[in-house]
C-alpha positions in Angstrom: -0.1 0.1 0.1 1.5 3.3 -0.9 0.8 6.4 1.0 2.2 9.9 1.6 3.8 9.1 4.8 2.9 11.1 8.0 -0.5 12.1 7.1 -2.0 8.6 5.7 -0.4 6.9 8.7 -1.9 9.3 11.2 -5.6 8.7 9.3 -5.1 4.8 9.4 -4.2 5.1 13.1 -7.2 7.6 14.0 -9.5 4.9 11.9 -8.2 1.8 13.5 -8.7 3.5 17.0 -12.2 4.5 16.2 -13.1 1.4 14.7 -11.8 -0.6 17.5 -13.7 1.6 19.9 -16.9 1.2 17.8 -16.9 -2.5 17.9 -17.6 -2.4 14.1 -15.6 -3.8 11.2 -15.4 -1.3 8.4 -16.8 -2.5 4.9 -15.4 -1.2 1.5 -17.9 -1.5 -1.4 -17.0 -0.2 -4.9 -18.9 0.6 -8.0 -16.7 1.1 -11.3 -17.6 2.2 -14.7 -15.9 0.0 -17.2 -16.8 1.1 -20.9 -20.2 2.4 -19.8 -21.1 -0.7 -17.9 -21.4 -0.8 -14.0 -19.2 -3.3 -12.1 -20.0 -3.7 -8.4 -18.2 -5.6 -5.3 -20.3 -8.0 -3.7 -23.4 -7.0 -2.0 -24.1 -3.8 -3.5 -26.4 -2.5 -6.7 -27.2 0.7 -8.4 -29.9 1.6 -6.1 -29.7 5.3 -5.4 -27.6 6.5 -2.3 -26.8 9.7 -0.7 -23.6 10.8 -1.2 -23.1 14.2 0.7 -20.3 16.6 -0.6 -20.3 14.7 -4.1 -23.0 17.0 -5.0 -20.7 20.3 -4.5 -19.4 20.3 -8.1 -22.8 20.3 -10.0 -23.9 23.3 -7.4 -20.7 25.2 -9.0 -22.0 24.5 -12.4 -25.6 26.1 -11.3 -23.9 29.0 -9.8 -21.7 29.3 -13.3 -25.1 29.2 -15.3 -26.8 31.6 -13.2 -23.5 34.1 -13.2 -22.4 33.8 -16.8 -18.9 35.5 -17.3 -18.5 35.8 -13.6 -15.3 34.7 -12.0 -15.8 32.3 -9.3 -16.0 33.9 -5.8 -13.8 34.0 -2.8 -15.3 33.4 0.6 -14.0 33.4 4.1 -14.5 30.2 6.3 -14.6 31.0 10.2 -15.8 27.4 11.0 -18.0 27.0 14.1 -21.2 25.4 13.0 -20.9 26.6 9.5 -18.3 24.2 8.3 -17.1 20.7 9.2 -13.6 22.1 10.1 -14.4 23.9 13.4 -11.4 26.3 13.2 -12.4 27.3 9.6 -10.6 27.2 6.4 -9.8 31.1 6.2 -10.1 32.7 3.1 -10.3 30.5 0.0 -11.2 30.3 -3.6 -13.0 27.5 -5.6 -10.5 25.2 -6.5 -9.1 25.1 -2.7 -12.5 25.0 -1.3 -13.6 22.0 -3.3 -10.2 20.1 -2.7 -10.9 20.7 1.2 -14.8 20.5 0.6 -15.4 23.3 2.7 -19.1 23.4 3.6 -19.3 27.2 4.3 -18.1 28.2 0.8 -20.3 26.0 -1.0 -23.4 26.8 1.4 -22.8 30.4 0.4 -22.4 29.4 -3.2 -26.0 27.6 -3.3 -27.5 30.5 -1.3 -26.5 33.0 -4.2 -27.9 30.5 -6.8 -31.4 30.4 -8.0 -33.3 27.3 -6.8 -34.5 26.5 -10.2 -30.8 26.6 -11.6 -29.7 24.4 -8.6 -32.4 21.9 -9.4 -31.5 21.9 -13.4 -28.0 21.3 -12.7 -28.2 18.6 -10.0 -31.1 17.0 -11.6 -29.3 16.7 -15.0 -26.5 14.9 -13.2 -29.1 12.1 -11.8 -29.6 13.6 -8.2 -33.3 13.6 -6.9 -35.6 15.0 -5.2 -35.2 18.8 -6.4 -33.3 20.4 -3.5 -35.5 22.8 -1.5 -32.3 24.8 0.4 -28.6 25.1 0.2 -28.2 22.6 2.8 -30.0 19.9 0.7 -28.0 21.4 -2.6 -24.8 20.5 -1.0 -25.6 17.3 0.5 -26.1 18.5 4.4 -29.7 18.4 4.9 -30.1 15.2 7.3 -32.6 13.2 6.9 -33.8 15.0 3.6 -30.7 14.3 1.7 -30.7 14.0 -2.3 -29.9 10.7 -3.8 -28.4 9.3 -6.8 -27.6 5.9 -8.5 -23.9 5.2 -8.7 -23.8 4.5 -12.4 -25.4 8.1 -12.9 -22.8 9.8 -10.5 -19.8 8.0 -12.2 -21.4 9.2 -15.5 -21.9 12.8 -14.3 -18.2 12.9 -12.9 -16.8 11.6 -16.3 -18.9 14.4 -17.8 -17.2 17.0 -15.7 -13.7 15.8 -16.9 -14.4 15.8 -20.6 -17.6 17.7 -21.7 -17.0 21.9 -21.5 -19.8 23.7 -20.1 -21.5 26.3 -22.6 -21.4 28.8 -19.6 -18.7 28.9 -16.8 -16.0 26.8 -18.8 -13.6 28.8 -16.7 -15.0 27.6 -13.6 -15.3 23.9 -14.7 -11.5 24.3 -15.1 -11.2 25.4 -11.6 -13.5 22.6 -10.5 -10.7 20.0 -12.1 -7.9 21.9 -10.5 -9.9 21.3 -7.3 -10.4 17.7 -7.9 -6.9 17.2 -8.7 -5.6 19.1 -5.7 -8.1 17.2 -3.5 -6.3 13.7 -4.6 -3.0 15.2 -3.8 -3.4 17.1 -0.6 -7.1 17.5 0.2 -9.8 15.4 1.6 -8.8 12.3 -0.7 -5.1 12.8 -0.2 -5.1 9.3 1.4 -5.1 7.7 -1.9 -1.5 8.1 -2.0 -1.9 8.9 -5.7 -0.9 11.6 -8.3 -2.6 12.1 -11.6 -6.1 11.8 -10.5 -9.2 13.5 -10.1 -11.1 12.8 -6.7 -13.9 14.2 -4.4 -15.0 12.7 -1.0 -18.3 12.7 0.9 -19.7 11.8 4.2 -23.2 10.9 5.3 -24.7 10.2 8.4 -25.2 6.5 9.0 -27.1 6.0 12.2 -26.9 8.4 15.4 -23.3 7.7 16.2 -21.7 6.6 12.9 -21.1 7.8 9.1 -20.2 6.2 5.8 -17.8 7.8 3.8 -17.4 7.8 -0.1 -14.7 8.5 -2.3 -15.0 9.0 -6.1 -11.8 8.7 -8.3 -11.2 9.5 -12.1 -8.0 9.5 -14.2 -7.6 10.5 -17.8 -8.2 7.1 -19.2 -11.1 4.7 -18.4 -10.8 4.9 -14.4 -14.2 5.8 -12.7 -14.4 4.4 -9.5 -16.6 5.3 -6.4 -15.7 3.6 -2.9 -17.9 3.4 0.2 -16.6 2.7 3.4 -19.3 1.8 6.3 -18.8 3.1 8.9 -16.1 5.7 8.1 -15.6 9.3 6.7 -15.0 10.4 3.1 -11.0 10.8 3.9 -11.1 7.2 5.3 -12.7 6.0 2.4 -10.1 7.5 0.3 -7.5 5.9 2.3 -9.2 2.6 2.3 -9.3 2.6 -1.6 -5.6 3.2 -2.0 -4.4 -0.5 -2.0 -7.1 -2.0 -4.2 -6.7 1.2 -6.4 -2.7 0.6 -6.7 -3.4 -3.1 -7.3 -6.0 -2.7 -10.1 -4.8 0.5 -11.9 -1.2 1.5 -12.7 0.1 5.0 -12.5 -1.3 5.5 -9.0 2.0 5.5 -6.8 3.1 8.8 -5.4 6.4 9.8 -6.9 9.7 10.0 -5.1 11.3 13.4 -5.0 14.9 14.1 -4.9 16.3 10.7 -6.0 18.3 9.9 -9.1 17.0 6.4 -9.8 14.3 5.9 -12.4 12.5 2.5 -12.5 11.6 1.5 -15.9 9.3 -1.5 -17.1 11.0 -2.9 -20.1 9.3 -4.5 -23.3 6.0 -3.8 -21.2 3.3 -5.2 -23.5 5.1 -8.7 -23.8 5.5 -11.4 -21.5 8.5 -11.6 -19.2 9.4 -15.1 -20.4 12.2 -16.2 -23.2 14.6 -13.7 -22.0 18.3 -14.1 -21.1 20.8 -11.5 -19.6 24.5 -11.2 -20.6 27.0 -9.0 -18.6 28.3 -6.8 -21.4 30.9 -5.1 -19.4 34.5 -6.0 -18.5 34.4 -7.0 -14.7 31.9 -9.6 -12.7 28.9 -8.2 -11.4 26.5 -9.0 -8.7 23.6 -11.7 -9.7 21.0 -13.3 -7.4 22.7 -16.8 -8.2 25.9 -15.6 -7.1 28.3 -13.3 -9.6 28.1 -13.0 -13.5 31.5 -13.0 -15.4 32.2 -10.6 -18.2 30.5 -12.0 -21.3 28.6 -14.8 -19.3 24.8 -15.0 -19.6 22.1 -17.2 -18.3 18.0 -17.4 -18.8 15.8 -15.3 -16.9 13.7 -16.4 -14.2 10.9 -15.0 -11.9 12.8 -13.5 -9.0 16.1 -12.9 -10.6 18.2 -9.6 -10.0 21.3 -8.8 -12.0 23.6 -6.0 -11.5 24.4 -2.9 -11.4 26.4 -3.1 -14.3 26.6 -3.3 -18.2 23.9 -5.6 -19.5 22.4 -6.6 -22.4 18.8 -8.5 -22.9 18.1 -10.9 -25.6 14.8 -12.7 -26.8 15.9 -14.5 -29.8 12.6 -16.0 -30.6 11.3 -12.3 -30.8 14.4 -10.7 -32.2 14.9 -8.3 -29.2 18.1 -7.1 -28.0 18.7 -4.1 -25.6 21.9 -2.8 -23.7 21.7 -0.6 -20.6 23.8 0.2 -17.8 21.8 -0.4 -14.4 20.1 -3.1 -12.3 17.6 -5.9 -13.6 15.1 -7.8 -11.6 12.3 -9.9 -12.7 9.2 -9.4 -10.6 5.5 -9.9 -10.9 5.7 -10.9 -14.6 7.6 -7.7 -15.3 11.3 -7.0 -16.5 12.2 -3.9 -14.2 15.3 -2.0 -14.9 16.8 0.8 -12.2 18.8 3.5 -13.8 20.1 7.0 -13.2 17.8 9.8 -14.6 20.6 10.6 -16.9 20.8 6.8 -18.3 16.9 7.3 -18.8 17.0 10.5 -20.5 19.9 9.2 -22.6 17.7 6.0 -23.5 15.0 8.3 -24.5 17.1 10.5 -26.8 18.7 7.6 -28.3 15.0 6.3 -29.3 13.3 9.7 -30.4 16.1 12.0 -31.4 19.5 10.0 -31.7 21.4 12.6 -34.1 18.7 15.4 -34.6 19.3 19.4 -34.0 21.4 19.5 -30.8 19.4 22.3 -29.3 16.2 20.3 -30.0 17.9 17.4 -28.2 18.4 19.5 -25.1 15.0 20.8 -25.0 13.8 16.9 -25.5 16.0 16.0 -22.4 14.4 18.9 -20.3 11.0 17.5 -21.3 11.7 14.2 -20.2 13.0 15.5 -16.8 9.7 17.3 -16.5 7.9 14.2 -17.5 9.4 12.1 -14.9 8.6 15.1 -12.2 4.9 14.6 -12.6 5.1 11.3 -10.7 5.0 7.4 -11.3 2.9 6.0 -14.2 2.9 2.6 -12.9 2.4 1.0 -9.5 5.9 -0.7 -9.7 7.8 1.8 -11.9 8.1 5.2 -12.7 7.6 4.5 -16.4 7.4 1.8 -19.2 9.4 1.7 -22.2 6.2 2.0 -24.7 4.4 4.9 -26.0 2.1 4.7 -22.8 4.9 6.5 -21.4 7.9 7.3 -23.4 9.9 5.4 -26.2 13.0 4.2 -24.4 15.7 1.9 -25.9 18.6 2.4 -23.7 21.9 2.4 -25.4 20.1 0.4 -28.3 19.8 -1.1 -30.9 16.6 0.8 -32.3 14.0 -2.0 -33.1 11.3 -2.0 -35.7 7.9 -3.3 -34.1 5.9 -3.2 -37.5 5.7 -6.9 -37.0 3.9 -7.5 -33.7 5.3 -11.2 -33.5 9.1 -10.2 -34.3 11.1 -7.1 -34.1 13.8 -6.0 -36.5 17.0 -4.3 -35.9 16.9 -1.0 -37.7 20.4 0.0 -39.3 22.0 2.9 -37.5 21.9 6.0 -39.6 24.7 7.4 -37.6 26.3 6.7 -33.9 23.8 8.2 -31.4 25.4 11.0 -29.7 26.0 10.7 -26.0 25.6 13.5 -23.4 28.8 14.9 -22.3 28.7 17.1 -18.9 28.0 20.2 -20.4 25.0 19.2 -22.2 23.5 17.3 -18.9 24.0 20.3 -17.1 22.3 22.5 -19.6 19.4 19.8 -19.9 18.9 20.0 -15.8 18.9 23.5 -15.9 16.3 23.9 -18.7 14.1 21.4 -16.9 13.8 23.9 -14.0 12.2 26.4 -16.3 8.6 26.3 -17.7 8.2 24.1 -20.7 6.7 21.0 -22.2 6.5 17.8 -20.4 5.2 15.9 -23.4 6.5 15.3 -26.6 5.7 14.0 -30.2 7.3 12.2 -33.2 5.6 15.0 -35.7 2.8 17.0 -35.1 1.8 16.9 -38.9 1.2 20.5 -38.9 -1.8 20.0 -36.7 -1.0 19.7 -33.0 -3.6 18.5 -30.7 -4.3 19.4 -27.0 -3.8 17.0 -24.1 -7.8 17.5 -23.7 -8.5 16.3 -27.2 -6.0 13.1 -26.7 -6.4 12.1 -23.1 -9.2 14.5 -21.3 -7.1 16.7 -19.3 -5.0 19.8 -19.2 -6.1 22.5 -21.7 -8.5 22.5 -24.7 -6.2 24.5 -26.7 -2.9 23.4 -28.6 -0.1 25.4 -29.0 1.0 25.9 -32.7 3.8 24.1 -33.8 6.9 26.6 -34.7 8.7 24.0 -36.6 5.7 23.3 -39.1 3.6 26.0 -39.9 1.1 25.4 -42.4 2.8 21.9 -43.1 0.5 18.9 -43.8 1.9 15.3 -43.2 -0.6 12.9 -43.8 -1.2 9.1 -43.5 -3.9 6.5 -44.5 -4.3 2.9 -43.1 -6.9 0.3 -43.7 -7.8 -2.1 -40.9 -9.2 -4.9 -42.5 -12.4 -6.6 -41.2 -10.6 -9.7 -39.8 -7.8 -7.4 -38.1 -10.3 -5.2 -36.9 -12.0 -7.9 -35.1 -9.1 -9.8 -34.0 -7.9 -6.4 -32.0 -11.6 -5.4 -30.9 -13.9 -8.4 -31.2 -16.3 -9.9 -33.9 -19.6 -8.8 -34.7 -18.8 -4.9 -35.1 -21.5 -3.1 -37.1 -20.4 0.6 -36.7 -17.5 2.7 -35.7 -17.8 6.3 -34.4 -14.9 8.5 -33.7 -15.9 11.6 -31.4 -15.3 14.8 -33.0 -13.8 18.0 -31.5 -14.0 19.4 -28.9 -14.4 16.2 -27.0 -11.7 13.6 -26.0 -10.6 11.5 -29.2 -12.3 8.3 -28.8 -13.3 4.9 -31.2 -16.7 3.8 -30.2 -17.6 0.5 -31.6 -21.3 -1.0 -31.8 -22.6 -4.7 -32.0 -25.9 -5.6 -31.7 -26.8 -2.3 -29.8 -23.9 -2.6 -27.2 -21.2 0.0 -27.4 -17.5 -0.1 -26.4 -15.6 2.9 -26.4 -11.5 3.1 -26.6 -9.2 6.1 -26.0 -6.1 6.8 -28.2 -3.7 4.8 -26.1 -6.0 1.5 -25.9 -7.1 1.6 -29.6 -3.4 2.2 -30.7 -2.2 -0.9 -28.4 -4.6 -3.2 -29.2 -4.1 -2.5 -33.1 -0.4 -2.9 -32.6 -0.8 -6.3 -31.2 -2.4 -7.3 -34.4 -0.8 -5.1 -37.1 2.2 -3.6 -35.1 3.0 -0.2 -33.8 2.5 1.8 -36.9 -1.3 0.8 -37.3 -2.4 3.9 -35.7 0.3 6.5 -36.3 -1.7 9.4 -34.2 -5.2 10.1 -33.2 -7.2 9.7 -36.7 -8.9 12.9 -38.1 -11.4 10.9 -40.3 -12.6 7.3 -40.2 -14.9 5.2 -42.7 -16.3 1.7 -42.2 -17.1 -0.3 -45.2 -17.5 -4.1 -45.8 -13.7 -4.6 -46.1 -12.9 -2.8 -42.9 -12.0 0.5 -41.1 -10.1 3.2 -43.3 -8.4 6.0 -41.3 -6.8 9.1 -42.5 -4.8 11.5 -40.0 -1.5 13.8 -39.7 1.5 13.4 -37.8 3.1 10.6 -35.8 2.6 10.0 -32.3 0.2 11.5 -30.0 0.6 15.0 -31.7 0.8 16.6 -28.4 3.9 18.8 -26.9 7.5 19.1 -28.2 7.2 18.0 -31.9 10.4 16.4 -33.0 9.9 16.1 -36.7 12.0 17.7 -39.2 
């Protein structure tokens, strides 16, 4: 279980003491939205629930509709009986008020919003009945609490993340900042996770106890509601941390100040059939003793090798990779431990081995900013695929257009290594504002992070390297390949148009399944190789032969453009 240390440990101890005193064993129930379908833990249904403060974002939407073009207000919370925090939160704005779930702030927000606007916004989300006062609107009117089905609640929060507001879009962005802050340091901080949006709620259970709710989203397909009974919303978030980390990569708290980077190697392949060789001049530590220069052995679960100069091989798949660091085989993954400099050099060797020297420095800085955002996997900071960043260590470069077997690409020139001066410049640039993402080629039409993944800004910065340039591509996914990747019986495919998140929705006999770019890319790569979907497509057409896709650029078309 991964937590922010002091705060989470104190929360757990408080929770344990409270539960021991009450004589009740807390139970965690979950509801999860998976491609439009609700999955639940045992013993729960989709029956309407009172969820308390989880109503607050929809009060913001009502206020925004009633006060078009007005900035969000600032209020002063003095505590007492007006808020759950008796000493008060002091003066605060919308994002912080939401992260801390300040009752005083949202009560004043609801009191300055017409009742019909509150009814409309909460009703559209799925809450019923219509609120009669401010306390009902923000989830505090015991026993007359509003209720909502968990499936509707998860869909409504997913809408907050993905769908712009016709009125008050700036306030929606503040809501998302508040949900981000809530997951990192607010009432949902016990999740021990970065890169998430989260909100908590606490509802009376009986005269002496409460039940807590924690709702968590990410930029992909994660949408989960947890209920801890008995407990508080903050305790529900803490209790959700372990199952969340177990089922969803990318929720671990980043380590600050360390020089080590943990990388999943060949992440989309099973960790079988690999061998490791000592490519250095001296013996290196090995879990079986020492591995001499030039010696090798097949890798088995639990193996640990290095530190040293290592080479991985999987002859049947055409795989070779050299790197300096440590290697272990753990839980079905090949995990390498490198220095930050070695990781940056490995990304440069893949993405821009011999390009413009200044652009290489900018890319190195972007890689360090990307690492600073936090871990992308539970057991590793990053993987080596396009889910995180293309990393090849010290090479060689491999062509994955054949998903069954890699082919070593001929080196056009010897990749340039970083000298001390370049590394110092990269570190210096990484501390300045700049991109944390990069793409192979924007195609003359960059995309925003919101368009590709559903987070961040909705507008893309123009590419200074390719003004007015269009680099197009066309792909045909034959019917058989399409159904090998996404399943049989497809009768319709729809691509979500701007300004929404790029998604492909497949229909079969009335049932729909939706995939974002990363998942669609991964699925087709297993059938047609990594070039099957070069970037989010701009146009699609389904015909009897299959699916025709047209687009521009390579990569996700977001961030620093590395194209010539």
